[in-house]
Structures are given as structure tokens and as C-alpha cells.
All heavy atoms as TSV, in Angstrom:
chain	resi	resn	atom	element	x	y	z
A	1	MET	N	N	-117.161	-152.084	-334.922
A	1	MET	CA	C	-116.284	-153.188	-334.592
A	1	MET	C	C	-115.583	-152.869	-333.269
A	1	MET	O	O	-115.127	-151.767	-333.046
A	1	MET	CB	C	-115.264	-153.379	-335.716
A	1	MET	CG	C	-114.358	-154.538	-335.486
A	1	MET	SD	S	-113.670	-155.220	-336.994
A	1	MET	CE	C	-112.228	-154.241	-337.209
A	2	THR	N	N	-115.465	-153.865	-332.401
A	2	THR	CA	C	-114.825	-153.666	-331.107
A	2	THR	C	C	-113.381	-154.129	-331.163
A	2	THR	O	O	-112.988	-154.903	-332.025
A	2	THR	CB	C	-115.551	-154.445	-330.005
A	2	THR	OG1	O	-115.498	-155.835	-330.327
A	2	THR	CG2	C	-116.986	-154.002	-329.875
A	3	ASP	N	N	-112.588	-153.658	-330.226
A	3	ASP	CA	C	-111.198	-154.073	-330.139
A	3	ASP	C	C	-111.128	-155.523	-329.692
A	3	ASP	O	O	-111.923	-155.969	-328.864
A	3	ASP	CB	C	-110.443	-153.216	-329.126
A	3	ASP	CG	C	-110.307	-151.788	-329.591
A	3	ASP	OD1	O	-110.232	-151.579	-330.811
A	3	ASP	OD2	O	-110.273	-150.887	-328.741
A	4	ALA	N	N	-110.150	-156.225	-330.224
A	4	ALA	CA	C	-109.926	-157.606	-329.789
A	4	ALA	C	C	-109.445	-157.572	-328.337
A	4	ALA	O	O	-108.746	-156.660	-327.931
A	4	ALA	CB	C	-108.880	-158.262	-330.669
A	5	PRO	N	N	-109.850	-158.555	-327.560
A	5	PRO	CA	C	-109.413	-158.582	-326.150
A	5	PRO	C	C	-107.903	-158.721	-326.052
A	5	PRO	O	O	-107.286	-159.467	-326.797
A	5	PRO	CB	C	-110.103	-159.803	-325.575
A	5	PRO	CG	C	-110.982	-160.352	-326.614
A	5	PRO	CD	C	-110.692	-159.662	-327.892
A	6	THR	N	N	-107.334	-157.991	-325.149
A	6	THR	CA	C	-105.900	-158.134	-324.911
A	6	THR	C	C	-105.671	-159.269	-323.924
A	6	THR	O	O	-106.601	-159.723	-323.251
A	6	THR	CB	C	-105.318	-156.842	-324.317
A	6	THR	OG1	O	-105.922	-156.611	-323.039
A	6	THR	CG2	C	-105.548	-155.647	-325.228
A	7	ALA	N	N	-104.424	-159.694	-323.842
A	7	ALA	CA	C	-104.091	-160.758	-322.894
A	7	ALA	C	C	-104.451	-160.325	-321.475
A	7	ALA	O	O	-104.978	-161.122	-320.698
A	7	ALA	CB	C	-102.613	-161.118	-323.000
A	8	ALA	N	N	-104.194	-159.065	-321.143
A	8	ALA	CA	C	-104.491	-158.579	-319.794
A	8	ALA	C	C	-105.985	-158.651	-319.492
A	8	ALA	O	O	-106.384	-159.040	-318.386
A	8	ALA	CB	C	-103.990	-157.151	-319.624
A	9	LYS	N	N	-106.813	-158.309	-320.466
A	9	LYS	CA	C	-108.268	-158.383	-320.263
A	9	LYS	C	C	-108.729	-159.825	-320.108
A	9	LYS	O	O	-109.584	-160.125	-319.283
A	9	LYS	CB	C	-108.999	-157.730	-321.437
A	9	LYS	CG	C	-108.926	-156.233	-321.454
A	9	LYS	CD	C	-109.706	-155.687	-322.635
A	9	LYS	CE	C	-109.593	-154.189	-322.742
A	9	LYS	NZ	N	-110.291	-153.673	-323.925
A	10	MET	N	N	-108.144	-160.709	-320.914
A	10	MET	CA	C	-108.525	-162.121	-320.810
A	10	MET	C	C	-108.103	-162.697	-319.461
A	10	MET	O	O	-108.875	-163.435	-318.836
A	10	MET	CB	C	-107.908	-162.920	-321.956
A	10	MET	CG	C	-108.556	-162.664	-323.294
A	10	MET	SD	S	-107.907	-163.767	-324.562
A	10	MET	CE	C	-106.802	-162.651	-325.395
A	11	LEU	N	N	-106.898	-162.362	-319.012
A	11	LEU	CA	C	-106.433	-162.848	-317.710
A	11	LEU	C	C	-107.290	-162.295	-316.583
A	11	LEU	O	O	-107.629	-163.022	-315.635
A	11	LEU	CB	C	-104.968	-162.474	-317.492
A	11	LEU	CG	C	-103.967	-163.219	-318.364
A	11	LEU	CD1	C	-102.584	-162.609	-318.225
A	11	LEU	CD2	C	-103.953	-164.700	-318.034
A	12	ALA	N	N	-107.691	-161.032	-316.689
A	12	ALA	CA	C	-108.565	-160.442	-315.673
A	12	ALA	C	C	-109.902	-161.172	-315.632
A	12	ALA	O	O	-110.457	-161.415	-314.557
A	12	ALA	CB	C	-108.771	-158.955	-315.947
A	13	GLY	N	N	-110.413	-161.534	-316.795
A	13	GLY	CA	C	-111.667	-162.287	-316.853
A	13	GLY	C	C	-111.551	-163.651	-316.207
A	13	GLY	O	O	-112.455	-164.093	-315.491
A	14	LEU	N	N	-110.438	-164.326	-316.442
A	14	LEU	CA	C	-110.223	-165.629	-315.815
A	14	LEU	C	C	-110.124	-165.493	-314.301
A	14	LEU	O	O	-110.715	-166.269	-313.556
A	14	LEU	CB	C	-108.957	-166.289	-316.371
A	14	LEU	CG	C	-109.048	-166.835	-317.792
A	14	LEU	CD1	C	-107.671	-167.232	-318.294
A	14	LEU	CD2	C	-109.997	-168.013	-317.860
A	15	ARG	N	N	-109.371	-164.492	-313.864
A	15	ARG	CA	C	-109.233	-164.278	-312.413
A	15	ARG	C	C	-110.573	-163.950	-311.768
A	15	ARG	O	O	-110.859	-164.388	-310.650
A	15	ARG	CB	C	-108.235	-163.160	-312.145
A	15	ARG	CG	C	-106.810	-163.556	-312.340
A	15	ARG	CD	C	-105.847	-162.458	-311.907
A	15	ARG	NE	N	-104.493	-162.802	-312.279
A	15	ARG	CZ	C	-103.832	-162.265	-313.307
A	15	ARG	NH1	N	-104.387	-161.329	-314.043
A	15	ARG	NH2	N	-102.609	-162.654	-313.580
A	16	ALA	N	N	-111.390	-163.175	-312.471
A	16	ALA	CA	C	-112.695	-162.775	-311.933
A	16	ALA	C	C	-113.608	-163.978	-311.712
A	16	ALA	O	O	-114.489	-163.935	-310.851
A	16	ALA	CB	C	-113.366	-161.775	-312.866
A	17	THR	N	N	-113.391	-165.044	-312.460
A	17	THR	CA	C	-114.200	-166.246	-312.283
A	17	THR	C	C	-113.567	-167.224	-311.309
A	17	THR	O	O	-114.086	-168.315	-311.096
A	17	THR	CB	C	-114.439	-166.966	-313.637
A	17	THR	OG1	O	-113.182	-167.384	-314.165
A	17	THR	CG2	C	-115.154	-166.067	-314.616
A	18	GLY	N	N	-112.427	-166.832	-310.729
A	18	GLY	CA	C	-111.780	-167.679	-309.737
A	18	GLY	C	C	-110.770	-168.661	-310.290
A	18	GLY	O	O	-110.273	-169.514	-309.555
A	19	CYS	N	N	-110.450	-168.557	-311.574
A	19	CYS	CA	C	-109.484	-169.477	-312.174
A	19	CYS	C	C	-108.068	-169.115	-311.761
A	19	CYS	O	O	-107.706	-167.947	-311.713
A	19	CYS	CB	C	-109.571	-169.412	-313.695
A	19	CYS	SG	S	-110.993	-170.235	-314.374
A	20	ARG	N	N	-107.284	-170.128	-311.480
A	20	ARG	CA	C	-105.855	-169.922	-311.262
A	20	ARG	C	C	-105.200	-169.711	-312.622
A	20	ARG	O	O	-105.568	-170.349	-313.605
A	20	ARG	CB	C	-105.235	-171.159	-310.615
A	20	ARG	CG	C	-105.618	-171.336	-309.180
A	20	ARG	CD	C	-104.971	-172.568	-308.526
A	20	ARG	NE	N	-103.675	-172.914	-309.065
A	20	ARG	CZ	C	-103.356	-174.122	-309.547
A	20	ARG	NH1	N	-104.238	-175.094	-309.552
A	20	ARG	NH2	N	-102.153	-174.373	-310.000
A	21	ILE	N	N	-104.238	-168.838	-312.677
A	21	ILE	CA	C	-103.535	-168.595	-313.932
A	21	ILE	C	C	-102.325	-169.525	-313.970
A	21	ILE	O	O	-101.263	-169.223	-313.436
A	21	ILE	CB	C	-103.111	-167.116	-314.066
A	21	ILE	CG1	C	-104.320	-166.201	-313.908
A	21	ILE	CG2	C	-102.415	-166.880	-315.407
A	21	ILE	CD1	C	-105.465	-166.469	-314.872
A	22	THR	N	N	-102.528	-170.665	-314.575
A	22	THR	CA	C	-101.468	-171.666	-314.703
A	22	THR	C	C	-100.645	-171.376	-315.950
A	22	THR	O	O	-101.033	-170.562	-316.803
A	22	THR	CB	C	-102.078	-173.070	-314.824
A	22	THR	OG1	O	-102.882	-173.111	-316.019
A	22	THR	CG2	C	-102.933	-173.423	-313.617
A	23	ALA	N	N	-99.523	-172.042	-316.083
A	23	ALA	CA	C	-98.685	-171.885	-317.274
A	23	ALA	C	C	-99.461	-172.256	-318.535
A	23	ALA	O	O	-99.326	-171.600	-319.578
A	23	ALA	CB	C	-97.433	-172.741	-317.142
A	24	GLN	N	N	-100.303	-173.282	-318.422
A	24	GLN	CA	C	-101.077	-173.711	-319.577
A	24	GLN	C	C	-102.113	-172.655	-319.971
A	24	GLN	O	O	-102.274	-172.340	-321.154
A	24	GLN	CB	C	-101.780	-175.052	-319.283
A	24	GLN	CG	C	-100.824	-176.203	-319.083
A	24	GLN	CD	C	-100.260	-176.277	-317.670
A	24	GLN	OE1	O	-100.687	-175.559	-316.767
A	24	GLN	NE2	N	-99.286	-177.154	-317.467
A	25	ARG	N	N	-102.819	-172.111	-318.991
A	25	ARG	CA	C	-103.803	-171.063	-319.300
A	25	ARG	C	C	-103.132	-169.813	-319.853
A	25	ARG	O	O	-103.649	-169.180	-320.759
A	25	ARG	CB	C	-104.632	-170.728	-318.061
A	25	ARG	CG	C	-105.649	-171.798	-317.741
A	25	ARG	CD	C	-106.637	-171.316	-316.692
A	25	ARG	NE	N	-107.610	-172.351	-316.438
A	25	ARG	CZ	C	-107.763	-172.959	-315.271
A	25	ARG	NH1	N	-107.037	-172.603	-314.235
A	25	ARG	NH2	N	-108.661	-173.906	-315.134
A	26	LEU	N	N	-101.987	-169.464	-319.306
A	26	LEU	CA	C	-101.255	-168.312	-319.796
A	26	LEU	C	C	-100.839	-168.517	-321.261
A	26	LEU	O	O	-100.937	-167.598	-322.077
A	26	LEU	CB	C	-100.030	-168.053	-318.921
A	26	LEU	CG	C	-99.235	-166.798	-319.221
A	26	LEU	CD1	C	-100.103	-165.550	-319.134
A	26	LEU	CD2	C	-98.067	-166.686	-318.266
A	27	ALA	N	N	-100.408	-169.711	-321.603
A	27	ALA	CA	C	-100.030	-170.014	-322.988
A	27	ALA	C	C	-101.242	-169.889	-323.915
A	27	ALA	O	O	-101.132	-169.342	-325.017
A	27	ALA	CB	C	-99.440	-171.415	-323.083
A	28	ILE	N	N	-102.395	-170.371	-323.474
A	28	ILE	CA	C	-103.622	-170.267	-324.275
A	28	ILE	C	C	-103.994	-168.808	-324.484
A	28	ILE	O	O	-104.298	-168.379	-325.607
A	28	ILE	CB	C	-104.775	-171.051	-323.605
A	28	ILE	CG1	C	-104.477	-172.542	-323.615
A	28	ILE	CG2	C	-106.104	-170.755	-324.296
A	28	ILE	CD1	C	-105.352	-173.367	-322.690
A	29	VAL	N	N	-103.969	-168.027	-323.414
A	29	VAL	CA	C	-104.318	-166.602	-323.505
A	29	VAL	C	C	-103.362	-165.878	-324.445
A	29	VAL	O	O	-103.797	-165.111	-325.311
A	29	VAL	CB	C	-104.320	-165.957	-322.099
A	29	VAL	CG1	C	-104.329	-164.446	-322.185
A	29	VAL	CG2	C	-105.521	-166.453	-321.308
A	30	ASN	N	N	-102.069	-166.112	-324.298
A	30	ASN	CA	C	-101.099	-165.457	-325.175
A	30	ASN	C	C	-101.295	-165.860	-326.625
A	30	ASN	O	O	-101.173	-165.034	-327.529
A	30	ASN	CB	C	-99.672	-165.755	-324.725
A	30	ASN	CG	C	-99.316	-165.005	-323.467
A	30	ASN	OD1	O	-99.823	-163.929	-323.205
A	30	ASN	ND2	N	-98.436	-165.582	-322.675
A	31	HIS	N	N	-101.610	-167.113	-326.849
A	31	HIS	CA	C	-101.874	-167.592	-328.210
A	31	HIS	C	C	-103.080	-166.869	-328.798
A	31	HIS	O	O	-103.033	-166.409	-329.942
A	31	HIS	CB	C	-102.101	-169.109	-328.193
A	31	HIS	CG	C	-102.324	-169.708	-329.535
A	31	HIS	ND1	N	-101.301	-169.887	-330.430
A	31	HIS	CD2	C	-103.452	-170.160	-330.137
A	31	HIS	CE1	C	-101.796	-170.436	-331.535
A	31	HIS	NE2	N	-103.099	-170.609	-331.373
A	32	LEU	N	N	-104.140	-166.752	-328.033
A	32	LEU	CA	C	-105.353	-166.090	-328.520
A	32	LEU	C	C	-105.152	-164.591	-328.724
A	32	LEU	O	O	-105.683	-164.013	-329.678
A	32	LEU	CB	C	-106.511	-166.321	-327.549
A	32	LEU	CG	C	-107.050	-167.733	-327.486
A	32	LEU	CD1	C	-108.057	-167.866	-326.357
A	32	LEU	CD2	C	-107.674	-168.122	-328.821
A	33	ALA	N	N	-104.390	-163.961	-327.852
A	33	ALA	CA	C	-104.186	-162.516	-327.936
A	33	ALA	C	C	-103.410	-162.123	-329.194
A	33	ALA	O	O	-103.524	-160.985	-329.652
A	33	ALA	CB	C	-103.463	-162.012	-326.698
A	34	ASN	N	N	-102.665	-163.056	-329.743
A	34	ASN	CA	C	-101.866	-162.769	-330.934
A	34	ASN	C	C	-102.547	-163.184	-332.224
A	34	ASN	O	O	-101.908	-163.211	-333.269
A	34	ASN	CB	C	-100.503	-163.457	-330.818
A	34	ASN	CG	C	-99.668	-162.866	-329.717
A	34	ASN	OD1	O	-99.612	-161.648	-329.579
A	34	ASN	ND2	N	-99.030	-163.701	-328.924
A	35	ARG	N	N	-103.820	-163.469	-332.163
A	35	ARG	CA	C	-104.549	-163.923	-333.358
A	35	ARG	C	C	-105.687	-162.970	-333.674
A	35	ARG	O	O	-106.209	-162.301	-332.799
A	35	ARG	CB	C	-105.099	-165.321	-333.130
A	35	ARG	CG	C	-104.005	-166.344	-332.897
A	35	ARG	CD	C	-104.570	-167.705	-332.745
A	35	ARG	NE	N	-105.213	-168.108	-333.977
A	35	ARG	CZ	C	-104.848	-169.176	-334.686
A	35	ARG	NH1	N	-103.867	-169.913	-334.286
A	35	ARG	NH2	N	-105.482	-169.482	-335.783
A	36	THR	N	N	-106.069	-162.954	-334.932
A	36	THR	CA	C	-107.209	-162.141	-335.337
A	36	THR	C	C	-108.368	-163.010	-335.794
A	36	THR	O	O	-109.463	-162.507	-336.007
A	36	THR	CB	C	-106.817	-161.186	-336.484
A	36	THR	OG1	O	-106.309	-161.949	-337.577
A	36	THR	CG2	C	-105.779	-160.190	-336.015
A	37	ASP	N	N	-108.137	-164.308	-335.918
A	37	ASP	CA	C	-109.208	-165.214	-336.330
A	37	ASP	C	C	-109.873	-165.832	-335.103
A	37	ASP	O	O	-109.620	-165.428	-333.980
A	37	ASP	CB	C	-108.673	-166.286	-337.274
A	37	ASP	CG	C	-107.610	-167.154	-336.629
A	37	ASP	OD1	O	-107.079	-166.753	-335.579
A	37	ASP	OD2	O	-107.304	-168.222	-337.176
A	38	HIS	N	N	-110.709	-166.807	-335.328
A	38	HIS	CA	C	-111.450	-167.466	-334.254
A	38	HIS	C	C	-111.082	-168.952	-334.265
A	38	HIS	O	O	-111.807	-169.777	-334.819
A	38	HIS	CB	C	-112.952	-167.275	-334.506
A	38	HIS	CG	C	-113.780	-167.477	-333.288
A	38	HIS	ND1	N	-114.365	-166.452	-332.622
A	38	HIS	CD2	C	-114.113	-168.585	-332.608
A	38	HIS	CE1	C	-115.042	-166.914	-331.598
A	38	HIS	NE2	N	-114.891	-168.213	-331.562
A	39	PRO	N	N	-109.949	-169.325	-333.651
A	39	PRO	CA	C	-109.486	-170.714	-333.735
A	39	PRO	C	C	-110.344	-171.654	-332.897
A	39	PRO	O	O	-110.948	-171.253	-331.906
A	39	PRO	CB	C	-108.066	-170.645	-333.178
A	39	PRO	CG	C	-108.093	-169.485	-332.249
A	39	PRO	CD	C	-109.047	-168.494	-332.853
A	40	SER	N	N	-110.364	-172.892	-333.317
A	40	SER	CA	C	-111.076	-173.919	-332.553
A	40	SER	C	C	-110.200	-174.389	-331.396
A	40	SER	O	O	-108.982	-174.167	-331.368
A	40	SER	CB	C	-111.398	-175.112	-333.464
A	40	SER	OG	O	-110.201	-175.773	-333.838
A	41	ALA	N	N	-110.833	-175.038	-330.446
A	41	ALA	CA	C	-110.088	-175.598	-329.318
A	41	ALA	C	C	-109.044	-176.584	-329.820
A	41	ALA	O	O	-107.910	-176.607	-329.331
A	41	ALA	CB	C	-111.043	-176.272	-328.335
A	42	ARG	N	N	-109.404	-177.377	-330.799
A	42	ARG	CA	C	-108.475	-178.374	-331.350
A	42	ARG	C	C	-107.271	-177.701	-331.994
A	42	ARG	O	O	-106.140	-178.134	-331.819
A	42	ARG	CB	C	-109.203	-179.265	-332.352
A	42	ARG	CG	C	-108.298	-180.218	-333.115
A	42	ARG	CD	C	-107.447	-181.081	-332.243
A	42	ARG	NE	N	-108.167	-182.239	-331.801
A	42	ARG	CZ	C	-107.630	-183.229	-331.125
A	42	ARG	NH1	N	-106.359	-183.213	-330.812
A	42	ARG	NH2	N	-108.336	-184.238	-330.734
A	43	SER	N	N	-107.485	-176.603	-332.737
A	43	SER	CA	C	-106.350	-175.945	-333.387
A	43	SER	C	C	-105.433	-175.284	-332.358
A	43	SER	O	O	-104.217	-175.249	-332.535
A	43	SER	CB	C	-106.813	-174.939	-334.441
A	43	SER	OG	O	-107.449	-173.832	-333.848
A	44	ILE	N	N	-106.002	-174.769	-331.270
A	44	ILE	CA	C	-105.185	-174.204	-330.196
A	44	ILE	C	C	-104.361	-175.313	-329.556
A	44	ILE	O	O	-103.159	-175.168	-329.335
A	44	ILE	CB	C	-106.061	-173.493	-329.146
A	44	ILE	CG1	C	-106.743	-172.279	-329.759
A	44	ILE	CG2	C	-105.227	-173.097	-327.928
A	44	ILE	CD1	C	-107.839	-171.681	-328.902
A	45	TYR	N	N	-105.011	-176.419	-329.259
A	45	TYR	CA	C	-104.306	-177.561	-328.663
A	45	TYR	C	C	-103.194	-178.062	-329.585
A	45	TYR	O	O	-102.078	-178.313	-329.143
A	45	TYR	CB	C	-105.283	-178.688	-328.357
A	45	TYR	CG	C	-104.600	-179.930	-327.852
A	45	TYR	CD1	C	-104.113	-179.990	-326.560
A	45	TYR	CD2	C	-104.433	-181.035	-328.682
A	45	TYR	CE1	C	-103.466	-181.125	-326.091
A	45	TYR	CE2	C	-103.792	-182.172	-328.221
A	45	TYR	CZ	C	-103.314	-182.214	-326.931
A	45	TYR	OH	O	-102.668	-183.323	-326.471
A	46	ASP	N	N	-103.495	-178.178	-330.873
A	46	ASP	CA	C	-102.490	-178.649	-331.831
A	46	ASP	C	C	-101.304	-177.687	-331.906
A	46	ASP	O	O	-100.162	-178.111	-332.024
A	46	ASP	CB	C	-103.102	-178.831	-333.220
A	46	ASP	CG	C	-104.053	-180.012	-333.288
A	46	ASP	OD1	O	-104.018	-180.878	-332.388
A	46	ASP	OD2	O	-104.857	-180.056	-334.251
A	47	ALA	N	N	-101.569	-176.391	-331.810
A	47	ALA	CA	C	-100.496	-175.398	-331.894
A	47	ALA	C	C	-99.640	-175.366	-330.641
A	47	ALA	O	O	-98.437	-175.127	-330.710
A	47	ALA	CB	C	-101.094	-174.019	-332.158
A	48	LEU	N	N	-100.237	-175.610	-329.487
A	48	LEU	CA	C	-99.519	-175.466	-328.216
A	48	LEU	C	C	-99.129	-176.777	-327.557
A	48	LEU	O	O	-98.216	-176.789	-326.730
A	48	LEU	CB	C	-100.376	-174.676	-327.220
A	48	LEU	CG	C	-100.727	-173.250	-327.591
A	48	LEU	CD1	C	-101.660	-172.656	-326.543
A	48	LEU	CD2	C	-99.480	-172.413	-327.743
A	49	GLY	N	N	-99.817	-177.844	-327.881
A	49	GLY	CA	C	-99.659	-179.099	-327.150
A	49	GLY	C	C	-98.252	-179.645	-327.093
A	49	GLY	O	O	-97.821	-180.150	-326.056
A	50	ALA	N	N	-97.511	-179.518	-328.171
A	50	ALA	CA	C	-96.167	-180.094	-328.211
A	50	ALA	C	C	-95.181	-179.334	-327.329
A	50	ALA	O	O	-94.253	-179.912	-326.787
A	50	ALA	CB	C	-95.661	-180.120	-329.648
A	51	ARG	N	N	-95.397	-178.035	-327.150
A	51	ARG	CA	C	-94.419	-177.256	-326.382
A	51	ARG	C	C	-94.864	-176.934	-324.964
A	51	ARG	O	O	-94.079	-176.434	-324.171
A	51	ARG	CB	C	-94.051	-175.985	-327.130
A	51	ARG	CG	C	-95.184	-175.029	-327.308
A	51	ARG	CD	C	-94.713	-173.777	-328.024
A	51	ARG	NE	N	-95.837	-172.875	-328.159
A	51	ARG	CZ	C	-96.088	-172.153	-329.198
A	51	ARG	NH1	N	-95.284	-172.197	-330.223
A	51	ARG	NH2	N	-97.127	-171.366	-329.238
A	52	GLU	N	N	-96.113	-177.184	-324.632
A	52	GLU	CA	C	-96.620	-176.903	-323.286
A	52	GLU	C	C	-96.892	-178.210	-322.549
A	52	GLU	O	O	-97.881	-178.879	-322.808
A	52	GLU	CB	C	-97.919	-176.088	-323.355
A	52	GLU	CG	C	-97.739	-174.661	-323.774
A	52	GLU	CD	C	-96.853	-173.879	-322.823
A	52	GLU	OE1	O	-96.914	-174.078	-321.593
A	52	GLU	OE2	O	-96.073	-173.067	-323.320
A	53	SER	N	N	-96.019	-178.563	-321.624
A	53	SER	CA	C	-96.241	-179.795	-320.882
A	53	SER	C	C	-97.467	-179.628	-319.985
A	53	SER	O	O	-97.715	-178.545	-319.450
A	53	SER	CB	C	-95.018	-180.158	-320.050
A	53	SER	OG	O	-94.838	-179.219	-319.025
A	54	GLY	N	N	-98.229	-180.656	-319.868
A	54	GLY	CA	C	-99.410	-180.623	-319.027
A	54	GLY	C	C	-100.644	-180.051	-319.690
A	54	GLY	O	O	-101.704	-179.998	-319.084
A	55	LEU	N	N	-100.514	-179.619	-320.942
A	55	LEU	CA	C	-101.673	-179.064	-321.647
A	55	LEU	C	C	-102.489	-180.204	-322.226
A	55	LEU	O	O	-101.967	-181.070	-322.916
A	55	LEU	CB	C	-101.229	-178.120	-322.765
A	55	LEU	CG	C	-102.366	-177.459	-323.542
A	55	LEU	CD1	C	-103.092	-176.456	-322.648
A	55	LEU	CD2	C	-101.848	-176.777	-324.781
A	56	SER	N	N	-103.768	-180.198	-321.911
A	56	SER	CA	C	-104.669	-181.196	-322.472
A	56	SER	C	C	-105.758	-180.475	-323.252
A	56	SER	O	O	-105.984	-179.268	-323.074
A	56	SER	CB	C	-105.298	-182.035	-321.367
A	56	SER	OG	O	-106.184	-181.242	-320.594
A	57	LEU	N	N	-106.428	-181.218	-324.092
A	57	LEU	CA	C	-107.541	-180.642	-324.845
A	57	LEU	C	C	-108.626	-180.173	-323.877
A	57	LEU	O	O	-109.257	-179.138	-324.096
A	57	LEU	CB	C	-108.086	-181.667	-325.840
A	57	LEU	CG	C	-109.145	-181.177	-326.819
A	57	LEU	CD1	C	-108.665	-179.958	-327.603
A	57	LEU	CD2	C	-109.544	-182.293	-327.770
A	58	ALA	N	N	-108.814	-180.891	-322.781
A	58	ALA	CA	C	-109.799	-180.481	-321.770
A	58	ALA	C	C	-109.443	-179.125	-321.163
A	58	ALA	O	O	-110.321	-178.296	-320.925
A	58	ALA	CB	C	-109.897	-181.539	-320.675
A	59	THR	N	N	-108.146	-178.883	-320.937
A	59	THR	CA	C	-107.712	-177.591	-320.406
A	59	THR	C	C	-108.060	-176.481	-321.378
A	59	THR	O	O	-108.533	-175.408	-320.976
A	59	THR	CB	C	-106.195	-177.589	-320.133
A	59	THR	OG1	O	-105.895	-178.602	-319.186
A	59	THR	CG2	C	-105.726	-176.241	-319.608
A	60	VAL	N	N	-107.847	-176.715	-322.658
A	60	VAL	CA	C	-108.183	-175.705	-323.670
A	60	VAL	C	C	-109.682	-175.449	-323.654
A	60	VAL	O	O	-110.121	-174.280	-323.585
A	60	VAL	CB	C	-107.712	-176.133	-325.076
A	60	VAL	CG1	C	-108.149	-175.116	-326.131
A	60	VAL	CG2	C	-106.194	-176.324	-325.117
A	61	TYR	N	N	-110.496	-176.494	-323.703
A	61	TYR	CA	C	-111.959	-176.322	-323.673
A	61	TYR	C	C	-112.405	-175.587	-322.410
A	61	TYR	O	O	-113.214	-174.667	-322.479
A	61	TYR	CB	C	-112.668	-177.683	-323.744
A	61	TYR	CG	C	-112.863	-178.204	-325.136
A	61	TYR	CD1	C	-112.169	-179.321	-325.586
A	61	TYR	CD2	C	-113.749	-177.591	-326.012
A	61	TYR	CE1	C	-112.355	-179.809	-326.866
A	61	TYR	CE2	C	-113.939	-178.071	-327.303
A	61	TYR	CZ	C	-113.233	-179.173	-327.716
A	61	TYR	OH	O	-113.411	-179.658	-328.986
A	62	ASN	N	N	-111.885	-175.983	-321.276
A	62	ASN	CA	C	-112.295	-175.349	-320.017
A	62	ASN	C	C	-111.886	-173.887	-319.968
A	62	ASN	O	O	-112.643	-173.047	-319.462
A	62	ASN	CB	C	-111.716	-176.101	-318.819
A	62	ASN	CG	C	-112.345	-177.456	-318.644
A	62	ASN	OD1	O	-113.481	-177.687	-319.044
A	62	ASN	ND2	N	-111.608	-178.371	-318.054
A	63	THR	N	N	-110.726	-173.562	-320.464
A	63	THR	CA	C	-110.273	-172.172	-320.493
A	63	THR	C	C	-111.151	-171.344	-321.418
A	63	THR	O	O	-111.543	-170.221	-321.079
A	63	THR	CB	C	-108.805	-172.079	-320.916
A	63	THR	OG1	O	-108.017	-172.839	-319.987
A	63	THR	CG2	C	-108.322	-170.642	-320.953
A	64	LEU	N	N	-111.494	-171.881	-322.559
A	64	LEU	CA	C	-112.326	-171.151	-323.517
A	64	LEU	C	C	-113.747	-170.953	-322.992
A	64	LEU	O	O	-114.388	-169.947	-323.303
A	64	LEU	CB	C	-112.377	-171.882	-324.863
A	64	LEU	CG	C	-111.060	-171.934	-325.636
A	64	LEU	CD1	C	-111.241	-172.771	-326.897
A	64	LEU	CD2	C	-110.559	-170.548	-325.958
A	65	SER	N	N	-114.233	-171.892	-322.205
A	65	SER	CA	C	-115.613	-171.788	-321.728
A	65	SER	C	C	-115.739	-170.889	-320.496
A	65	SER	O	O	-116.841	-170.591	-320.062
A	65	SER	CB	C	-116.176	-173.171	-321.424
A	65	SER	OG	O	-115.547	-173.721	-320.296
A	66	THR	N	N	-114.620	-170.459	-319.944
A	66	THR	CA	C	-114.624	-169.624	-318.752
A	66	THR	C	C	-114.830	-168.172	-319.101
A	66	THR	O	O	-114.472	-167.662	-320.057
A	66	THR	CB	C	-113.307	-169.798	-317.974
A	66	THR	OG1	O	-113.172	-171.166	-317.672
A	66	THR	CG2	C	-113.316	-168.998	-316.710
């Protein structure tokens, strides 16, 4: 079994692909880094959407696919 990716590793991966680290992407990464399950894009959006202005379901999908 491998270690779960840390937030720093996930952010490094996003940067390596040329993604800007926006507040929305940072919230997604932090949310994922604190979980041990495999949440869907919809569940991430539902968990973060109310408190993260500017977060869209498309942003979640695009971040996950990067």
C-alpha cells in the first residue's frame, strides 16, 4: 500500500502541469488531503460549494482530471 498524497504533492503536481493555484483549487486539494476515501466530484462540490465562492462543478472536475 502506498502513502496517500499530501497536499504539497498534489499542489506540486498541479503546478507541474501549469495550473494556477487558485483559492478554489487549494480548497479542493486540502479537502482531498484530509480524506482517506475516494470522493466523487459531486461530493467534493457539495462539501465545498457553499463556503467557496467561485467554485463550480467544472472547476472540481478540471482539478481532478489534472
